[in-house]
N, C-alpha and C positions, 0 to 999 in steps of 0.2 A: 502615645508619642507620635508626633507627625513627622514623617520622613519625606523630604522633597528630593526627587531625582531629576537631574537636569542633564539631558544628553543631546548631542547634535547628530542628526541623521541627514542623509542625502535627499534632496528633492522633496521637502515636506509638502503635503497636500492639504493639511488641515489639522486641527487639534482634537484630541480625545482625552477625557479624564478617565483614568483607570484607578479604581479604589484599591488600596492595599491595606487590609485590616483597618486599623484606626487612622491610618494616614492616607494621603492622596498622592498619586504619582501622575504628573502631566506628561504624556508621551505623544510625540508627533506621529500620526498615522502615516506610514510611508511604505511603499513596496520597494524593498531593497533591490536595486538593479533594474527598476522599471519606472515608467512615468505614468501619471494618472491620466485617464481619458474618460470622457463622459460615456455613459452606457449608450450603445447604439440601439436603434429601434428596428433594425433588420438583421437577420442572422446570416452573416457571411463568415469568411475566415476571421479568426481573432487577429486583431492588428498586433504587430510585434511589440507595441508599447502598452498593451493592455495592462491595467493595474488591477490585480486581484484583491479581494477583501481581506482586511486584517481584523479578525474578530476580537471581542473582549476575551482576554485569557482567563483560564480557570483561576478561582480565588486561591487555590493551593499554589499555583505558579507564582502569583504575585506575592504570596506570603513567603515563598522561598527567597524571592528577591529582597524582601524586607529583612529576613533573617540573615542573609549573607551580608547585607549592608551594615546591619547592627553589629555583626561579628567582625567588621573591618575588612571583609573580603570584597572590596569594591570591584576588582577585576572580574571575579566570578559573577557578582551581581549584574554588572554591565553586560557580561556575555549572555546571561539568561535574558535580560531585558531586550537585547538586540535580537535574540532568537524569537522572542515573543512578538516582535514587530514584523516578522516575515509573514506574508499572506498565507493563510492556512484554511483548511476546510472546516465547515460547521456540520456536525453530525446530528441526525434526527433518528432516534432509536425506537420511537413508539411509546416511551414511558419517561416520566419525570418524577424524581424523588420516590422511585419505587412503585409508582402507580401508573396505569396505562393512560396515555393522552387521549382526550376526547377529540373528535373531528374538529371542533371549533378551536381547540387548543393547538393542534398541529398546524391548522391553517394560519392561526395568529403567529405562531413561532416562525413559520417560513416567511410570511409577509413582512414581519418585523425585521428579520434578518436582511431581507432584500431592501427594505427601506433604509436600514442602517448603512448598508453598502452604497446604495444610491446617493445618500446624503454626502458621502465622501468621494463620489465619482468612481466607485470601485465595482468590480464584478464578483459576486459571491460564488463560492464553490460549495455546493450542498450535497451531502451524502444521505441518501434515503436507505436506512438500514433496519428493515422491519419485516423481512419476508418470512413466512412460516417455516419452521424447522431450521432457522438461522444457525449455521455452524453446528449442526447436529443437536441444537438446543442444550449443549453442555458447556460451551465456552461463550464468553462475551454475553450477548443477549439472545434469547431464544426466538424473538420475533413475534409477530401476530400468531394467535392460536389457530386461526382458520383462514381459508382462502377469502371468505366473505369479509372477515375483519380486516384483512390486508387490503382488499379492494376499497373498503370504506376509508381506510387510512391513506392510501395512495391518492384517492380522489380528493381528500382534504389537502394533501400536500400539493397536488396540482392546482387546486383553487388558491392556495397561498402564493403560488408562482404567478398567477394571473397572466399577464402578457410581458412580464419582465425578462430581462436578459440575465441568465444565470447558467452556470455549469452544474449539471445534475449527474451524480454518479450513483447508479442504481445498484445498491446492495453488494458490496465487496464479498467475494467468495461464493456468491449465489449460483454461479454457473460452473466455476472450477471445482466446487464441492457440492455436487448434487446429493440429494438424500440417500441415494443408493450407495454412496461411498462412506456413509456413516456406520459405525459399529452397531448401532441400535436399529438399523433399517430392517424391516421385514415386509417389504412391498406394501406398506400401508396398513399392515395387520397388527403392528405393535401399538397398543392403546396409548403408550407414553411417547410415541413418535410416529403418528399416523400420516406420514408424508411420503409422496412419491415423486419420481423424476418428472412424470407427465404433468403433475400439478405445478411443479416448480417452473417448468417451461411456460405453462399457461398463465401463471401468475406474473411472470416476467413480460409476456406478451401484453397482458392487461395493463401493466404499469407503463409499458411503452406507449400504448394508445392514450392512456390518461395524461401522461406527461407531454405528449405531442400536442395537447390542446394549447400549450404555450408555444407559439411559432418562433419565439426568440430564445427558447431554452436549448442549450447544447446538452443532449442526453447521451450518456455513455454507459455501456453494459460491462459486466465483469469479464475480463479477459485473463484472469489469473496472473501468472508470471512465468518466465522462461524455464524455471526449474521444476514446474509443476506438471501441467498437462501437455501432451504432445500437440503440435501445431494442428494436425488434422482433427483431433478430438475437440479441441477448443473452437476451431473454426466451425465445425458442424453444430456445436451447441449454440454458438452465437447466431448462426444462421437460423436455427430453429426458434430462437428467441426474438427474431425479427430485428436483428441489428441493422438491416437495410433501411428501417424506418427511423433510425437514430443517427447521430453524428458518427458513432463508432463504439470504441471500447476503451477501458482503462486497464492499466497494468501496475503490478508491484505494490498494491496497497498494503501497508504495514510490513513490507518485506525489504530485503537487503540486496536484491539482485542488481548487478552493475547496470548503470544507465545504458552503456553500449549494448549489453545483452538484451535489454528491453527494447531498444530501438530495432535491433535485428529481428527479434521475435514479433514485434508489432508489424513490421514490414511483411514478414512471412505470413502472419495471421491474415492480414488484409489481402495479401496475394492469394492465399488458399481460399478465402471466402469468395473472391471474385472468380477464381478458376472454377470452383465447384458449384457456382450458381449461374455463371454466364457462358463458360467455355466447355465444361464437361459436367453438366448438372448432376449433383449427387456424388460425384467421384472424389470425395474428401480424402479417401485412403491413398490417392495418388500424390498427395502433397508430402514432400520430404519432411522428416521429423528431426528435431534437434537431438532426439535420443537414438537416432540411427542416421546420422548425418553423413553424406558422401564426403570421403576424405581424398581418395584417389580412385582410379578406375577399379571397380569391383571391390572396393574396400570401404568400410564404414566405421564410424566411431561416435560415441556419445559425447556431446559437448559438455564441458565441465562448468559448473556454476562458480568455481573458485578462481576465476580469472576473467579479465575483460576480453570479449570476443572481437575479432577483426578479420579482415580479409588478408592481412599480411602477417598474422601471428605465425611464428615458427613451430610452436607447439600445436599439433593437430587437434588437441582437445579444446583449443580456443580459436581455431581457424575456420572462418565461415565462407571462404571464397566459393567453394563448390556448392554450398547451400544457396548462396545468392545466384550463382549461375543456373542452378537447377530451377529456381523459381522464375528467373528471367526466361528460361526455355519454356516453362509451363504457360506463361502469360503471352509469349510471342509478341511483345511490344504493347500489349494492352495495359491500361493504368487502373490499379485497384482503387476502390472508392472509400472504404471504411477508414476513418481517421482514428487516432488514439492519443491518449495522454498518459503520462508516467508519474507515479508517486516517487519522488526523490527525497522524501523527508528523512530517510535513514540509510541510504545505500551508498554513501560516499566511499566507504572502505570495502564494499562488497560483502558477500557472504562469508561469515567467519568459519574457517575449516575446523576450528576447535583443536588444532594440533598443539597449541600452546600447553594444553592440559596433559599432554603425554610426557612433557618434560618436567624437570624439577622446578618448583618443589611439589607439584601436584602428583606427578608420576602415575597418571591414570592410564590403564591399558586401553588400546595399544595401537600402534601404527605399523603396518606391514608394507615395505617398499620393494619395488621391482623395477627393472630396466629392460626396455626392448627397443628395437629399431622399427620406426614407423614406415609406412609405405613410401613416404617421400624421402627416406634415408636419414631422417632426424633421429638421434638417439634420445629417447624419452624415458624419464623416471616417473613412475606413478607411486602414489602413497595411498594404499588402501586402508581405510580405517576399519577397526574392529573393536569389539568390546565397548567400553564406556565412550570412547571417542566417536565411534560410529553412531551410537545412540544420541550423543550430544548434537551431532550434525543433523539429526532429524528434527531438532527442536527449533525449526525456522520460525515458528509462530511465537516463540518466547522472547523475552527481553535479551538482546544479544550484546555482550560486552565488546569493547574495542570497536564500536561502530561510530561512524561520522555522519553528519548530515550530507546530503548530496547536493546537486545543482539547485540554486535558488529558483523559486517559481518564476516562470517566464513563458510568454507566448512567442518569443523570438527564437523559434526552433525549426522553422521550415527549411533552413539551409542544411540542417542535420538530416531531415527527411521531410519530403513534402506532405507526408501523412501524419507527422507528429505535430499536434496542435499546441501542446504545452508541457512543460515540467510543472508539477504541482506538489505542494506539501499537503497530502490528504490526511494521513495519520499524524497527529500533532507530536513532534519530538518532545519527549518528556512524559507523554501519556503512556502508561504501561501497556505492553502488548498482550501479556497474558500472565496469569499467576501460576508459575511452573515450579513444581517441587519434585523430589526424587520419587514420589509415589507414582508419578506419571511416567509414561514410557520414554519421554524425551529429555529427562533430566537424571539419567543414571549417574551414580557416583560411588566410588570405592572409598568409604570413610577410613578403611584400614590403611589406605595409601596417604590420605591427607585429611586431617581433621583438627584445625586449631582449637585451642582451649575455649575460645569464645563461641564455638559452634555447638549445635545440639549434640547431646550425648546419648539420647535414647531414640529408638526407632520411631515412636509416635511423633516426636517433635521434628525428626528428620524428614518426615513425609511431606511437610509443607515448605521445607527450606530449599532455597535455590542456591546451590553451592557456587555457582558462577558469580553471584553477587554477594554471597555471604549474608543473606537476609531472606526474609519472607517477602516475595514480591507483592506489590499492590495489585488488586484486581484489575482486569482489563479496563482501560479507559481512565483509571484513577491516576493522579499525578505521582510520578516516581522521581523524587528529587535527585537521586544518584544518577539515573539515566539522563535526566534533563541537563544536569551539569556536564555530563560527558558529551552530549550533543552540542550544547552551547559552546563549549571550549573547542569544538571542532569546526566552528563556523568559518574560521580563516581558510579552511580547505574548500569551502563552497564557491 
């Protein structure tokens, strides 16, 4: 059966045929909220009207559109289609169809993606995701097996870039999650995980040099997110990895931290890098941390990820005024240099505190509340999670219910911060974040409190079951229709 979808979008820039199973859908390639511009031949600041690349969606994504249409759910089908037309990143993982990519293959894949983008007057966002020991080699993809294999791979990637203009994000989580933070780390002595922090830094340095052969590439390194590593720790790692030879760093990939929190964290990271390399070389520990933020004279508090930060927030756990003042004092009027971009693909509703599951009908244990008077005189109530709820809060890498897409991709962001190059959709909404079940430490669940008849009844089957979605999640990177529809229907918030 052939299904024809006809939609109208703003500012069309050209036509693209997207195949949907046995049918064909003609979609207009357009960047929602931006206009198309020809790729520049010189690397300066991205223009506010930069048009990022809209890649061919996954076949499973288009199949979902077809299924929704055939089921008469045209509103949902159109919502998913509109989401697929938003510019998004293209990921390169070192393997295709379960087999490692040859150098010639990766060079071809990169150059073809760039050619496709250029033909539409668009700038591609490329994610190079193949560093050895990737995410402890236990989640997503393990990366290249050796440093030499990675160097060969990244050289081929760089050759695919040529002299083209592109944004390149070098391996999310590679600096925020060093090998030493992995459970299977043994200082390189574990034959199943023979990786060290020193090798990771050297591999990143090598990649920076290789990618710098393209003078028109905007290269960004992994900066984690504001709820992960302390400012001083992340700034030191970025400096070691030669961030000064790149455009800067990226934040919040596959994560849900509020945009405002990422902007603040990015400004602090850049400030700390400048301070500890130009004003007080090596003195990263003097950079204020979001986990020990100045609240009032001689008092400190840990900033909370469960609310948007600002300099005017009455709640001290969200107020960053004194943090900003502290960094201004450190810099003494100097201007930091490292720029940053933020993944806003799934952060519109912020981090889910999981407190919903403490109430009926789930009744998962437990939330402990307390009230105190802050140093500024404000009466503050805190909700300390424990038991199942506390564990669920640690599952930030899992598919998160009640999430929305965040701001649409745009390079019109310098009025928000002169260091903020763009909002990007790096992790594709609808692409599974991780396959999380109760056998993992981040998906605890009391089945005695809540277990519908349609759910697993035996311990073995429960192990792979995600109780927050009522299903077994698809593997990382695979299309997750339920999550895709959730994000698509939240597009009106973006």
